[in-house]
C-alpha positions in Angstrom: 29.0 66.9 270.0 32.7 66.4 268.9 32.6 62.8 270.3 29.4 62.0 268.3 30.9 63.5 265.2 34.2 61.6 265.4 32.3 58.4 266.1 30.1 58.9 262.7 33.3 59.4 261.0 34.8 56.4 262.2 31.7 54.3 261.5 31.9 55.9 257.8 35.5 55.1 257.4 34.7 51.5 258.6 31.7 51.3 255.8 34.2 52.5 253.1 37.1 50.1 254.4 34.5 47.2 254.5 33.1 48.0 250.8 36.6 48.3 249.5 37.5 44.8 251.1 34.4 43.4 249.6 35.4 44.8 246.4 38.8 43.3 246.5 37.2 39.8 247.7 34.6 40.1 245.1 37.2 40.5 242.5 39.5 37.6 243.8 36.5 35.5 243.6 35.6 36.4 239.9 39.2 35.8 239.1 39.1 32.4 240.7 36.2 31.5 238.8 37.6 32.7 235.7 40.7 30.6 236.1 38.6 27.5 237.0 36.5 28.1 234.0 39.4 28.3 231.7 40.9 25.2 233.3 37.8 23.3 232.8 37.4 24.3 229.1 40.3 22.2 228.0 40.3 21.3 224.3 39.8 17.6 223.3 40.9 15.7 220.3 38.6 13.2 218.6 39.9 11.2 215.9 37.9 8.3 214.2 39.3 7.9 210.7 42.7 8.6 209.3 43.1 8.5 205.5 46.7 7.6 204.2 47.3 7.9 200.3 50.1 5.5 199.4 52.2 5.2 196.2 54.2 2.2 196.9 57.6 4.2 197.3 59.9 3.8 200.4 58.7 7.3 201.5 55.0 6.0 201.6 56.0 3.8 204.6 56.5 6.9 206.7 53.0 8.2 206.8 51.9 4.7 207.6 54.0 4.8 210.7 52.5 8.1 211.8 49.1 7.2 211.0 49.6 3.9 213.1 51.0 5.7 215.9 48.3 8.5 216.1 45.5 5.9 215.5 46.7 3.6 218.5 46.5 6.7 220.9 43.3 8.0 219.8 41.5 4.7 219.1 40.9 5.8 215.5 40.9 3.6 212.1 43.1 3.9 209.0 41.8 4.2 205.6 44.5 3.3 202.8 44.2 4.9 199.5 46.1 4.5 196.3 45.6 6.2 193.1 46.2 4.2 189.9 47.1 6.0 187.0 44.3 5.9 184.4 44.9 5.0 180.5 44.9 8.0 178.3 43.9 8.1 174.7 43.4 10.6 171.8 40.5 10.5 169.3 39.3 12.8 166.8 35.5 12.8 165.9 35.8 15.5 163.3 35.8 18.4 165.6 39.4 18.2 166.8 41.5 15.9 169.0 39.8 14.8 172.3 42.0 13.5 175.1 40.2 11.0 177.0 40.9 8.8 180.1 39.8 5.4 181.2 40.4 3.4 184.4 42.9 0.6 183.9 40.6 -2.2 185.6 43.6 -4.6 185.5 46.1 -2.5 187.0 43.7 -1.3 189.9 43.1 -5.1 190.8 47.0 -5.5 191.0 47.1 -2.3 193.1 44.7 -3.5 195.6 46.6 -6.8 196.1 49.7 -4.9 196.5 48.3 -2.4 198.8 47.0 -5.1 201.0 50.2 -6.8 201.3 51.9 -3.3 202.3 49.3 -2.8 204.7 50.0 -6.3 206.3 53.6 -5.4 206.7 53.2 -1.8 208.3 49.7 -2.0 210.0 48.1 -4.6 212.5 44.8 -6.0 211.0 42.6 -4.3 213.6 43.9 -0.9 212.7 42.6 -1.0 209.0 39.0 0.0 208.4 39.3 0.0 204.3 41.4 -0.1 201.3 40.6 2.0 198.4 41.9 2.1 194.9 40.8 5.1 192.9 41.8 6.4 189.2 42.2 9.8 188.1 43.8 12.9 189.2 45.7 12.2 192.5 44.8 15.6 194.5 41.1 15.5 193.5 40.8 11.7 194.4 42.5 12.1 197.8 40.2 15.3 198.6 37.1 13.4 197.5 38.2 10.1 199.4 38.4 12.2 202.4 35.1 13.5 202.2 33.4 10.4 201.2 35.1 8.6 203.9 34.4 11.5 206.4 38.2 11.3 207.3 39.1 13.5 210.3 42.8 13.6 209.3 44.9 13.0 206.1 48.6 11.6 206.5 50.6 11.8 203.4 54.2 11.9 202.2 55.9 14.7 199.9 58.9 13.6 198.2 60.7 14.1 194.8 58.7 12.5 192.3 59.0 12.3 188.5 55.2 12.6 187.9 53.8 15.9 189.6 50.3 14.2 189.6 51.5 10.9 191.8 50.4 10.7 195.3 53.8 11.6 197.0 54.8 14.6 194.8 54.9 18.1 196.5 52.6 19.5 194.2 50.0 16.8 195.4 50.6 17.5 198.9 50.2 21.4 198.5 47.0 21.1 196.4 45.5 18.6 199.2 46.6 21.0 201.9 44.5 23.8 200.2 41.6 21.8 199.1 40.8 19.3 201.8 38.1 19.9 204.6 40.0 18.2 207.3 43.6 18.8 208.6 46.5 17.3 206.6 49.9 16.0 208.0 52.6 16.0 205.5 55.8 14.0 206.3 58.9 14.2 204.3 61.8 11.8 203.8 64.4 13.8 206.0 63.2 15.9 208.8 62.8 15.7 212.6 60.6 12.9 213.4 58.5 12.3 216.6 57.4 9.0 215.7 59.8 6.2 215.8 59.3 3.2 213.7 59.0 -0.2 215.8 62.3 -2.1 215.1 61.9 -6.0 215.7 64.8 -7.8 217.6 66.3 -10.6 215.5 66.0 -13.7 217.4 69.3 -15.5 218.1 69.2 -19.0 218.1 71.1 -20.8 220.8 74.2 -22.9 219.9 73.7 -26.8 220.6 
């Protein structure tokens, strides 16, 4: 009787130990599955269009450099944008002065030609999708242009500008960051850069 009781106790002990081993093995398998699923659910980046507002200042060449490098890595296209300052006038129609703004068509044509020259000197022809000239409030026009072109990213500069409504002013950059529906990358004149401009080597003519 004692021998049968000890045998049954040993069997129960083996069953309990096997269950514990099974639990441990099951936990390790589930943990491995979770780690595998985490490794497989890796985020990816998809960039199709990058909007770059330009104000023709020396600082505006920097966002072009950043946009060119990012577009080259992700196979994206660059859309250049310039905001031409509108013509302001005040008229009184009998119920008080009214401020009105008109698009400066002549200046917009000049700015388009200038923007094309700027693009040719900083970007490869295959990287440019479109060149846009708009007139009006700079932050609003940038946000609207990003929405109309379905831009995935806005790259603009922020520097000390005399006109707070200009493309490159800190006020414009702040408003665009708050109102834009896509991510905004703001670069400044003096900061730590992770993109370096390509420097062409001067060709030395051989002496004859």
